[in-house]
C-alpha positions in Angstrom: 20.1 -7.8 -34.3 17.0 -5.7 -33.9 16.0 -4.9 -30.3 12.5 -3.8 -29.3 12.3 -0.6 -27.3 10.1 -1.1 -24.2 8.7 1.3 -21.7 6.9 1.0 -18.5 3.6 2.8 -18.0 1.6 3.4 -14.8 -2.1 2.9 -15.0 -4.9 4.2 -12.9 -7.6 1.6 -12.3 -10.8 1.5 -10.5 -12.4 -1.6 -8.9 -16.0 -2.0 -7.7 -18.4 -4.8 -6.8 -21.3 -5.3 -9.2 -23.7 -8.1 -8.1 -21.6 -11.1 -7.3 -18.5 -10.0 -9.3 -15.8 -7.4 -9.0 -15.2 -5.2 -12.0 -11.8 -3.7 -12.7 -11.5 -0.9 -15.3 -8.4 0.9 -16.5 -9.0 4.7 -16.8 -6.0 5.3 -19.1 -7.4 3.1 -21.9 -10.9 1.7 -22.4 -10.3 -1.8 -21.1 -12.0 -3.6 -18.3 -12.4 -7.1 -16.8 -14.1 -8.9 -13.9 -13.6 -11.7 -11.4 -15.1 -13.3 -8.3 -12.7 -11.5 -6.0 -11.0 -8.1 -6.2 -7.6 -9.7 -6.8 -9.0 -11.9 -9.6 -10.6 -8.9 -11.3 -7.2 -7.0 -11.1 -5.3 -10.0 -12.4 -7.8 -10.4 -15.3 -7.5 -6.7 -16.1 -3.8 -7.0 -16.2 -4.1 -9.9 -18.7 -6.7 -8.0 -20.7 -4.3 -5.0 -20.9 -1.5 -7.2 -22.1 -3.7 -8.5 -24.9 -4.9 -5.0 -25.7 -1.4 -3.7 -26.2 -0.4 -6.7 -28.3 -3.0 -5.6 -30.8 -2.7 -1.9 -30.2 1.0 -1.3 -29.8 0.8 2.4 -30.7 -2.4 3.0 -28.7 -2.8 6.3 -26.9 -2.5 6.1 -23.2 -4.3 8.9 -21.6 -2.6 10.5 -18.6 -5.0 10.5 -15.6 -4.2 12.8 -12.8 -5.7 12.6 -9.3 -8.9 10.6 -10.1 -11.6 10.8 -7.5 -15.0 9.3 -7.0 -17.7 12.0 -7.3 -21.2 11.0 -6.2 -24.4 12.8 -7.1 -28.1 12.0 -7.4 -30.4 12.5 -10.3 -33.9 11.7 -11.3 -34.6 9.7 -14.4 -37.6 7.9 -15.9 
């Protein structure tokens, strides 16, 4: 009988409001989702991550340490 080896990973995610929706993005892998509420966006992100790892089982998970929001202004045309 073959058993699958599983491991648990912790992910750093960011959530923000964009228009009438909330966007949730995983910083460890390039996956994001959205929802009408913050909780819905997070739940949808979790589902998107599960689907992502079904197709990309050996995907690189980037270690993110101490993420922070840094704001700055810039001029553009």
